[in-house]
MOPAC internal coordinates of N, CA, C and O (Angstrom, degrees):
PM7 1SCF
backbone

  N    0.0000 0     0.00 0     0.00 0    0    0    0
  C    1.4429 1     0.00 0     0.00 0    1    0    0
  C    1.5241 1   109.01 1     0.00 0    2    1    0
  O    1.2310 1   119.67 1   -51.36 1    3    2    1
  N    1.3416 1   118.24 1   128.64 1    3    2    1
  C    1.4614 1   120.00 1  -179.74 1    5    3    2
  C    1.5248 1   111.14 1   -67.89 1    6    5    3
  O    1.2310 1   121.42 1   -30.43 1    7    6    5
  N    1.3334 1   114.89 1   149.57 1    7    6    5
  C    1.4576 1   119.95 1   178.85 1    9    7    6
  C    1.5233 1   109.75 1   -70.45 1   10    9    7
  O    1.2310 1   121.24 1   -36.47 1   11   10    9
  N    1.3203 1   115.23 1   143.53 1   11   10    9
  C    1.4623 1   120.13 1   176.70 1   13   11   10
  C    1.5150 1   108.64 1   -83.79 1   14   13   11
  O    1.2310 1   120.82 1   -39.45 1   15   14   13
  N    1.3080 1   116.03 1   140.55 1   15   14   13
  C    1.4634 1   120.62 1   176.51 1   17   15   14
  C    1.5200 1   109.02 1   -73.32 1   18   17   15
  O    1.2310 1   120.53 1   -39.54 1   19   18   17
  N    1.3030 1   116.60 1   140.46 1   19   18   17
  C    1.4659 1   120.11 1   175.60 1   21   19   18
  C    1.5177 1   108.11 1   -68.36 1   22   21   19
  O    1.2310 1   121.19 1   -42.98 1   23   22   21
  N    1.3264 1   115.33 1   137.02 1   23   22   21
  C    1.4515 1   120.33 1   179.28 1   25   23   22
  C    1.5144 1   108.84 1  -119.88 1   26   25   23
  O    1.2310 1   120.84 1   -44.49 1   27   26   25
  N    1.3088 1   115.99 1   135.51 1   27   26   25
  C    1.4534 1   121.85 1   177.56 1   29   27   26
  C    1.5177 1   108.12 1   -98.65 1   30   29   27
  O    1.2310 1   120.78 1   -53.56 1   31   30   29
  N    1.3146 1   116.12 1   126.44 1   31   30   29
  C    1.4536 1   120.81 1   179.46 1   33   31   30
  C    1.5148 1   108.02 1  -113.67 1   34   33   31
  O    1.2310 1   120.97 1   -53.92 1   35   34   33
  N    1.3196 1   115.74 1   126.08 1   35   34   33
  C    1.4626 1   121.21 1   176.98 1   37   35   34
  C    1.5170 1   107.73 1  -116.90 1   38   37   35
  O    1.2310 1   120.86 1   -50.60 1   39   38   37
  N    1.3103 1   115.96 1   129.40 1   39   38   37
  C    1.4515 1   120.22 1   175.58 1   41   39   38
  C    1.5108 1   108.88 1   -90.66 1   42   41   39
  O    1.2310 1   120.89 1   -37.91 1   43   42   41
  N    1.3164 1   115.91 1   142.09 1   43   42   41
  C    1.4556 1   118.03 1   174.31 1   45   43   42
  C    1.5229 1   108.42 1   -72.62 1   46   45   43
  O    1.2310 1   120.43 1   -22.29 1   47   46   45
  N    1.3203 1   116.79 1   157.71 1   47   46   45
  C    1.4590 1   120.17 1   177.39 1   49   47   46
  C    1.5256 1   110.80 1   -59.15 1   50   49   47
  O    1.2310 1   120.47 1   141.97 1   51   50   49
  N    1.3352 1   116.71 1   -38.03 1   51   50   49
  C    1.4629 1   119.74 1   179.35 1   53   51   50
  C    1.5194 1   111.33 1   -61.87 1   54   53   51
  O    1.2310 1   120.48 1   136.23 1   55   54   53
  N    1.3226 1   116.68 1   -43.77 1   55   54   53
  C    1.4557 1   119.68 1   179.71 1   57   55   54
  C    1.5219 1   110.40 1   -65.85 1   58   57   55
  O    1.2310 1   120.61 1   139.74 1   59   58   57
  N    1.3154 1   116.43 1   -40.26 1   59   58   57
  C    1.4641 1   120.09 1   179.75 1   61   59   58
  C    1.5230 1   111.17 1   -64.26 1   62   61   59
  O    1.2310 1   120.02 1   149.84 1   63   62   61
  N    1.3341 1   117.56 1   -30.16 1   63   62   61
  C    1.4660 1   121.68 1  -179.32 1   65   63   62
  C    1.5276 1   112.69 1   -92.02 1   66   65   63
  O    1.2310 1   120.55 1   178.25 1   67   66   65
  N    1.3310 1   116.55 1    -1.75 1   67   66   65
  C    1.4624 1   119.76 1  -177.49 1   69   67   66
  C    1.5228 1   110.65 1   -60.68 1   70   69   67
  O    1.2310 1   121.84 1   -35.69 1   71   70   69
  N    1.3086 1   114.08 1   144.31 1   71   70   69
  C    1.4570 1   120.14 1   175.58 1   73   71   70
  C    1.5232 1   107.12 1  -105.97 1   74   73   71
  O    1.2310 1   121.00 1   -49.82 1   75   74   73
  N    1.2861 1   115.69 1   130.18 1   75   74   73
  C    1.4548 1   120.95 1   179.45 1   77   75   74
  C    1.5220 1   107.13 1  -106.38 1   78   77   75
  O    1.2310 1   120.96 1   -54.57 1   79   78   77
  N    1.3217 1   115.76 1   125.43 1   79   78   77
  C    1.4580 1   121.18 1  -176.26 1   81   79   78
  C    1.5162 1   110.28 1  -116.60 1   82   81   79
  O    1.2310 1   118.61 1   -56.59 1   83   82   81
  N    1.2991 1   120.26 1   123.41 1   83   82   81
  C    1.4544 1   126.55 1   -12.44 1   85   83   82
  C    1.5218 1   110.59 1   -65.76 1   86   85   83
  O    1.2310 1   120.49 1   -16.22 1   87   86   85
  N    1.3052 1   116.68 1   163.78 1   87   86   85
  C    1.4697 1   122.29 1  -174.51 1   89   87   86
  C    1.5301 1   111.89 1   -60.41 1   90   89   87
  O    1.2310 1   121.20 1   -25.24 1   91   90   89
  N    1.3332 1   115.31 1   154.76 1   91   90   89
  C    1.4623 1   119.63 1   176.65 1   93   91   90
  C    1.5161 1   108.81 1   -68.33 1   94   93   91
  O    1.2310 1   120.92 1   -28.37 1   95   94   93
  N    1.3132 1   115.84 1   151.63 1   95   94   93
  C    1.4579 1   119.41 1  -175.01 1   97   95   94
  C    1.5242 1   114.18 1  -122.44 1   98   97   95
  O    1.2310 1   120.09 1   166.82 1   99   98   97
  N    1.3264 1   117.43 1   -13.18 1   99   98   97
  C    1.4710 1   118.95 1  -177.51 1  101   99   98
  C    1.5237 1   110.28 1  -131.79 1  102  101   99
  O    1.2310 1   121.20 1   -17.50 1  103  102  101
  N    1.3061 1   115.32 1   162.50 1  103  102  101
  C    1.4587 1   120.94 1   175.44 1  105  103  102
  C    1.5308 1   110.07 1   -65.22 1  106  105  103
  O    1.2310 1   120.55 1   151.69 1  107  106  105
  N    1.3234 1   116.55 1   -28.31 1  107  106  105
  C    1.4694 1   120.17 1   179.47 1  109  107  106
  C    1.5203 1   110.64 1   -64.04 1  110  109  107
  O    1.2310 1   120.12 1   142.43 1  111  110  109
  N    1.3378 1   117.39 1   -37.57 1  111  110  109
  C    1.4697 1   120.73 1   178.95 1  113  111  110
  C    1.5261 1   110.35 1   -56.70 1  114  113  111
  O    1.2310 1   120.71 1   130.21 1  115  114  113
  N    1.3163 1   116.25 1   -49.79 1  115  114  113
  C    1.4702 1   120.90 1  -179.11 1  117  115  114
  C    1.5258 1   111.37 1   -62.58 1  118  117  115
  O    1.2310 1   120.38 1   139.04 1  119  118  117
  N    1.3086 1   116.88 1   -40.96 1  119  118  117
  C    1.4698 1   120.31 1  -179.63 1  121  119  118
  C    1.5223 1   111.77 1   -67.13 1  122  121  119
  O    1.2310 1   120.25 1   141.77 1  123  122  121
  N    1.3167 1   117.12 1   -38.23 1  123  122  121
  C    1.4674 1   121.10 1   178.65 1  125  123  122
  C    1.5271 1   109.75 1   -66.28 1  126  125  123
  O    1.2310 1   119.95 1   134.23 1  127  126  125
  N    1.3130 1   117.69 1   -45.77 1  127  126  125
  C    1.4639 1   121.85 1   179.70 1  129  127  126
  C    1.5260 1   110.19 1   -61.16 1  130  129  127
  O    1.2310 1   119.94 1   135.14 1  131  130  129
  N    1.3271 1   117.72 1   -44.86 1  131  130  129
  C    1.4723 1   120.97 1   179.33 1  133  131  130
  C    1.5240 1   111.08 1   -63.01 1  134  133  131
  O    1.2310 1   120.50 1   140.71 1  135  134  133
  N    1.3258 1   116.66 1   -39.29 1  135  134  133
  C    1.4640 1   120.33 1   179.67 1  137  135  134
  C    1.5259 1   111.28 1   -63.92 1  138  137  135
  O    1.2310 1   120.34 1   137.70 1  139  138  137
  N    1.3117 1   116.95 1   -42.30 1  139  138  137
  C    1.4667 1   121.19 1   178.54 1  141  139  138
  C    1.5281 1   110.06 1   -67.51 1  142  141  139
  O    1.2310 1   120.41 1   136.05 1  143  142  141
  N    1.3256 1   116.81 1   -43.95 1  143  142  141
  C    1.4662 1   120.72 1  -179.73 1  145  143  142
  C    1.5225 1   111.42 1   -60.28 1  146  145  143
  O    1.2310 1   120.22 1   144.53 1  147  146  145
  N    1.3115 1   117.18 1   -35.47 1  147  146  145
  C    1.4571 1   121.36 1  -178.74 1  149  147  146
  C    1.5280 1   112.20 1   -66.42 1  150  149  147
  O    1.2310 1   120.26 1   158.77 1  151  150  149
  N    1.3096 1   117.11 1   -21.23 1  151  150  149
  C    1.4700 1   120.95 1  -177.47 1  153  151  150
  C    1.5156 1   113.50 1   -94.23 1  154  153  151
  O    1.2310 1   120.28 1   175.18 1  155  154  153
  N    1.3186 1   117.07 1    -4.82 1  155  154  153
  C    1.4625 1   121.29 1  -179.35 1  157  155  154
  C    1.5187 1   110.28 1  -108.37 1  158  157  155
  O    1.2310 1   121.14 1   -28.32 1  159  158  157
  N    1.2984 1   115.43 1   151.68 1  159  158  157
  C    1.4630 1   122.06 1   179.81 1  161  159  158
  C    1.5232 1   109.53 1  -115.26 1  162  161  159
  O    1.2310 1   120.64 1   -21.61 1  163  162  161
  N    1.3009 1   116.39 1   158.39 1  163  162  161
  C    1.4615 1   121.88 1  -179.37 1  165  163  162
  C    1.5212 1   110.82 1   -56.95 1  166  165  163
  O    1.2310 1   120.31 1   141.54 1  167  166  165
  N    1.3141 1   117.01 1   -38.46 1  167  166  165
  C    1.4616 1   120.33 1  -175.78 1  169  167  166
  C    1.5331 1   114.27 1   -80.87 1  170  169  167
  O    1.2310 1   119.54 1   175.65 1  171  170  169
  N    1.3326 1   118.48 1    -4.35 1  171  170  169
  C    1.4629 1   121.20 1   178.58 1  173  171  170
  C    1.5209 1   110.14 1   -64.72 1  174  173  171
  O    1.2310 1   120.83 1   -45.29 1  175  174  173
  N    1.3255 1   116.03 1   134.71 1  175  174  173
  C    1.4591 1   120.25 1   176.83 1  177  175  174
  C    1.5216 1   111.12 1  -109.52 1  178  177  175
  O    1.2310 1   120.26 1   164.66 1  179  178  177
  N    1.3103 1   117.11 1   -15.34 1  179  178  177
  C    1.4566 1   122.18 1   177.08 1  181  179  178
  C    1.5208 1   108.38 1  -127.49 1  182  181  179
  O    1.2310 1   121.11 1   -34.79 1  183  182  181
  N    1.3029 1   115.49 1   145.21 1  183  182  181
  C    1.4510 1   119.90 1   179.38 1  185  183  182
  C    1.5229 1   108.26 1  -117.00 1  186  185  183
  O    1.2310 1   121.55 1   -73.14 1  187  186  185
  N    1.3049 1   114.65 1   106.86 1  187  186  185
  C    1.4491 1   121.26 1  -175.43 1  189  187  186
  C    1.5287 1   111.20 1   -82.39 1  190  189  187
  O    1.2310 1   121.63 1   -17.64 1  191  190  189
  N    1.3179 1   114.49 1   162.36 1  191  190  189
  C    1.4606 1   120.66 1   176.54 1  193  191  190
  C    1.5233 1   108.99 1   -58.08 1  194  193  191
  O    1.2310 1   120.81 1   -40.16 1  195  194  193
  N    1.3108 1   116.06 1   139.84 1  195  194  193
  C    1.4586 1   120.85 1  -178.63 1  197  195  194
  C    1.5201 1   110.43 1  -127.58 1  198  197  195
  O    1.2310 1   120.98 1   -30.71 1  199  198  197
  N    1.3083 1   115.72 1   149.29 1  199  198  197
  C    1.4543 1   121.90 1   176.16 1  201  199  198
  C    1.5114 1   108.23 1  -108.30 1  202  201  199
  O    1.2310 1   120.99 1   -50.31 1  203  202  201
  N    1.3139 1   115.71 1   129.69 1  203  202  201
  C    1.4584 1   121.03 1   178.76 1  205  203  202
  C    1.5154 1   107.76 1  -120.14 1  206  205  203
  O    1.2310 1   120.79 1   -54.30 1  207  206  205
  N    1.3146 1   116.09 1   125.70 1  207  206  205
  C    1.4598 1   120.93 1   175.66 1  209  207  206
  C    1.5269 1   107.15 1   -78.26 1  210  209  207
  O    1.2310 1   120.35 1   -61.61 1  211  210  209
  N    1.3094 1   116.93 1   118.39 1  211  210  209
  C    1.4677 1   121.51 1  -176.08 1  213  211  210
  C    1.5214 1   111.86 1   -56.31 1  214  213  211
  O    1.2310 1   119.97 1   150.58 1  215  214  213
  N    1.3139 1   117.67 1   -29.42 1  215  214  213
  C    1.4695 1   119.99 1  -179.64 1  217  215  214
  C    1.5190 1   112.14 1   -65.45 1  218  217  215
  O    1.2310 1   119.96 1   153.54 1  219  218  217
  N    1.3434 1   117.67 1   -26.46 1  219  218  217
  C    1.4638 1   119.69 1   179.71 1  221  219  218
  C    1.5234 1   111.75 1   -72.93 1  222  221  219
  O    1.2310 1   120.26 1   165.57 1  223  222  221
  N    1.3165 1   117.10 1   -14.43 1  223  222  221
  C    1.4624 1   121.26 1  -179.86 1  225  223  222
  C    1.5287 1   112.40 1   -85.96 1  226  225  223
  O    1.2310 1   120.73 1   163.02 1  227  226  225
  N    1.3177 1   116.20 1   -16.98 1  227  226  225
  C    1.4624 1   120.82 1  -176.89 1  229  227  226
  C    1.5163 1   110.64 1   -99.08 1  230  229  227
  O    1.2310 1   121.34 1   -19.26 1  231  230  229
  N    1.2945 1   115.04 1   160.74 1  231  230  229
  C    1.4696 1   120.47 1   179.31 1  233  231  230
  C    1.5306 1   111.29 1   -82.86 1  234  233  231
  O    1.2310 1   120.15 1   175.10 1  235  234  233
  N    1.3254 1   117.31 1    -4.90 1  235  234  233
  C    1.4585 1   121.37 1  -178.84 1  237  235  234
  C    1.5166 1   109.97 1  -118.02 1  238  237  235
  O    1.2310 1   120.90 1   -14.20 1  239  238  237
  N    1.3294 1   115.88 1   165.80 1  239  238  237
  C    1.4679 1   120.87 1   179.68 1  241  239  238
  C    1.5251 1   111.83 1   -71.83 1  242  241  239
  O    1.2310 1   120.44 1   148.59 1  243  242  241
  N    1.3312 1   116.77 1   -31.41 1  243  242  241
  C    1.4564 1   120.32 1  -176.51 1  245  243  242
  C    1.5234 1   110.26 1  -118.54 1  246  245  243
  O    1.2310 1   121.40 1   -41.61 1  247  246  245
  N    1.3213 1   114.92 1   138.39 1  247  246  245
  C    1.4577 1   120.70 1   174.23 1  249  247  246
  C    1.5196 1   108.83 1   -97.01 1  250  249  247
  O    1.2310 1   121.07 1   -40.16 1  251  250  249
  N    1.3118 1   115.57 1   139.84 1  251  250  249
  C    1.4587 1   118.87 1   173.46 1  253  251  250
  C    1.5301 1   107.63 1   -74.41 1  254  253  251
  O    1.2310 1   120.82 1   -13.46 1  255  254  253
  N    1.3019 1   116.04 1   166.54 1  255  254  253
  C    1.4640 1   120.41 1   177.96 1  257  255  254
  C    1.5211 1   110.27 1   -60.38 1  258  257  255
  O    1.2310 1   120.58 1   140.18 1  259  258  257
  N    1.3222 1   116.50 1   -39.82 1  259  258  257
  C    1.4691 1   120.99 1   179.52 1  261  259  258
  C    1.5258 1   110.15 1   -63.69 1  262  261  259
  O    1.2310 1   120.06 1   134.93 1  263  262  261
  N    1.3343 1   117.50 1   -45.07 1  263  262  261
  C    1.4680 1   120.62 1   178.93 1  265  263  262
  C    1.5162 1   110.94 1   -61.85 1  266  265  263
  O    1.2310 1   120.19 1   136.32 1  267  266  265
  N    1.3218 1   117.24 1   -43.68 1  267  266  265
  C    1.4634 1   120.47 1  -179.96 1  269  267  266
  C    1.5234 1   110.28 1   -60.68 1  270  269  267
  O    1.2310 1   120.01 1   137.74 1  271  270  269
  N    1.3246 1   117.59 1   -42.26 1  271  270  269
  C    1.4633 1   121.13 1   178.66 1  273  271  270
  C    1.5310 1   110.82 1   -63.89 1  274  273  271
  O    1.2310 1   120.07 1   142.53 1  275  274  273
  N    1.3357 1   117.47 1   -37.47 1  275  274  273
  C    1.4637 1   121.48 1   177.72 1  277  275  274
  C    1.5302 1   110.74 1   -64.22 1  278  277  275
  O    1.2310 1   120.57 1   136.30 1  279  278  277
  N    1.3284 1   116.52 1   -43.70 1  279  278  277
  C    1.4724 1   120.81 1   177.85 1  281  279  278
  C    1.5220 1   109.82 1   -61.64 1  282  281  279
  O    1.2310 1   120.48 1   135.59 1  283  282  281
  N    1.2987 1   116.68 1   -44.41 1  283  282  281
  C    1.4645 1   121.87 1   179.93 1  285  283  282
  C    1.5347 1   110.84 1   -59.92 1  286  285  283
  O    1.2310 1   120.33 1   135.28 1  287  286  285
  N    1.3282 1   116.97 1   -44.72 1  287  286  285
  C    1.4672 1   120.62 1   177.67 1  289  287  286
  C    1.5223 1   111.02 1   -63.06 1  290  289  287
  O    1.2310 1   120.30 1   140.71 1  291  290  289
  N    1.3331 1   117.04 1   -39.29 1  291  290  289
  C    1.4635 1   121.05 1   179.98 1  293  291  290
  C    1.5136 1   111.39 1   -64.37 1  294  293  291
  O    1.2310 1   120.18 1   136.38 1  295  294  293
  N    1.3154 1   117.26 1   -43.62 1  295  294  293
  C    1.4660 1   121.15 1   179.32 1  297  295  294
  C    1.5236 1   109.79 1   -60.63 1  298  297  295
  O    1.2310 1   120.57 1   134.76 1  299  298  297
  N    1.3121 1   116.52 1   -45.24 1  299  298  297
  C    1.4689 1   120.06 1   179.36 1  301  299  298
  C    1.5251 1   111.29 1   -63.65 1  302  301  299
  O    1.2310 1   120.53 1   136.73 1  303  302  301
  N    1.3291 1   116.58 1   -43.27 1  303  302  301
  C    1.4684 1   120.57 1  -179.13 1  305  303  302
  C    1.5276 1   111.14 1   -64.98 1  306  305  303
  O    1.2310 1   120.23 1   138.40 1  307  306  305
  N    1.3320 1   117.16 1   -41.60 1  307  306  305
  C    1.4702 1   120.84 1  -179.37 1  309  307  306
  C    1.5220 1   112.33 1   -64.29 1  310  309  307
  O    1.2310 1   120.23 1   150.57 1  311  310  309
  N    1.3085 1   117.16 1   -29.43 1  311  310  309
  C    1.4664 1   119.68 1  -178.39 1  313  311  310
  C    1.5283 1   112.41 1   -67.82 1  314  313  311
  O    1.2310 1   120.15 1   167.51 1  315  314  313
  N    1.3373 1   117.32 1   -12.49 1  315  314  313
  C    1.4644 1   121.36 1  -179.39 1  317  315  314
  C    1.5264 1   112.65 1  -111.06 1  318  317  315
  O    1.2310 1   119.99 1  -168.61 1  319  318  317
  N    1.3208 1   117.63 1    11.39 1  319  318  317
  C    1.4570 1   120.74 1  -177.44 1  321  319  318
  C    1.5190 1   111.01 1  -103.25 1  322  321  319
  O    1.2310 1   120.97 1   -22.82 1  323  322  321
  N    1.3035 1   115.75 1   157.18 1  323  322  321
  C    1.4573 1   123.38 1   178.07 1  325  323  322
  C    1.5192 1   108.37 1  -105.59 1  326  325  323
  O    1.2310 1   120.49 1   -41.01 1  327  326  325
  N    1.3221 1   116.67 1   138.99 1  327  326  325
  C    1.4628 1   122.51 1   179.02 1  329  327  326
  C    1.5173 1   108.13 1  -112.14 1  330  329  327
  O    1.2310 1   120.73 1   -56.57 1  331  330  329
  N    1.3164 1   116.21 1   123.43 1  331  330  329
  C    1.4554 1   121.30 1   179.23 1  333  331  330
  C    1.5171 1   109.05 1  -111.74 1  334  333  331
  O    1.2310 1   120.44 1   -59.13 1  335  334  333
  N    1.3281 1   116.76 1   120.87 1  335  334  333
  C    1.4584 1   121.96 1  -178.38 1  337  335  334
  C    1.5277 1   108.38 1  -114.59 1  338  337  335
  O    1.2310 1   119.87 1   -57.76 1  339  338  337
  N    1.3356 1   117.86 1   122.24 1  339  338  337
  C    1.4704 1   120.34 1   178.72 1  341  339  338
  C    1.5382 1   110.98 1   -58.75 1  342  341  339
  O    1.2310 1   120.49 1   -41.98 1  343  342  341
  N    1.3273 1   116.66 1   138.02 1  343  342  341
  C    1.4534 1   121.64 1   179.80 1  345  343  342
  C    1.5270 1   108.39 1  -135.66 1  346  345  343
  O    1.2310 1   120.92 1   -72.97 1  347  346  345
  N    1.3074 1   115.84 1   107.03 1  347  346  345
  C    1.4587 1   119.41 1  -178.52 1  349  347  346
  C    1.5116 1   110.71 1    72.54 1  350  349  347
  O    1.2310 1   121.58 1    18.13 1  351  350  349
  N    1.3123 1   114.58 1  -161.87 1  351  350  349
  C    1.4618 1   119.41 1  -173.61 1  353  351  350
  C    1.5436 1   112.89 1   -72.85 1  354  353  351
  O    1.2310 1   120.65 1   138.79 1  355  354  353
  N    1.3115 1   116.36 1   -41.21 1  355  354  353
  C    1.4673 1   118.52 1  -176.14 1  357  355  354
  C    1.5220 1   112.70 1  -127.65 1  358  357  355
  O    1.2310 1   120.57 1  -176.19 1  359  358  357
  N    1.3138 1   116.52 1     3.81 1  359  358  357
  C    1.4583 1   119.42 1  -176.31 1  361  359  358
  C    1.5179 1   112.78 1   -88.77 1  362  361  359
  O    1.2310 1   121.90 1   -14.16 1  363  362  361
  N    1.3064 1   113.97 1   165.84 1  363  362  361
  C    1.4517 1   119.72 1   177.87 1  365  363  362
  C    1.5304 1   108.21 1  -151.21 1  366  365  363
  O    1.2310 1   120.86 1   -39.08 1  367  366  365
  N    1.3083 1   115.95 1   140.92 1  367  366  365
  C    1.4562 1   121.84 1   177.04 1  369  367  366
  C    1.5180 1   107.09 1  -110.74 1  370  369  367
  O    1.2310 1   120.31 1   -52.26 1  371  370  369
  N    1.3193 1   117.01 1   127.74 1  371  370  369
  C    1.4647 1   120.65 1  -179.76 1  373  371  370
  C    1.5052 1   108.78 1  -114.00 1  374  373  371
  O    1.2310 1   120.10 1   180.00 1  375  374  373

């Protein structure tokens, strides 16, 4: 198996300050959001469907059945949440 290249992910300040309603509850939520953010660019105007390999979210090569179920629950829960990103002094992007 070829080695994976190390990737550096930088979050924008806006993304780091985003409020997720209701709040995230698991470490998987944060990892999923960071993974999606890493695939989008500032100039993107549309956000297409993305596939995330659950194994890339874990610190190990293999996920246990319990971990996989947790990731699955997180993905489903995130699909029903609202993200509020501060914009300017009094603005907000939802």
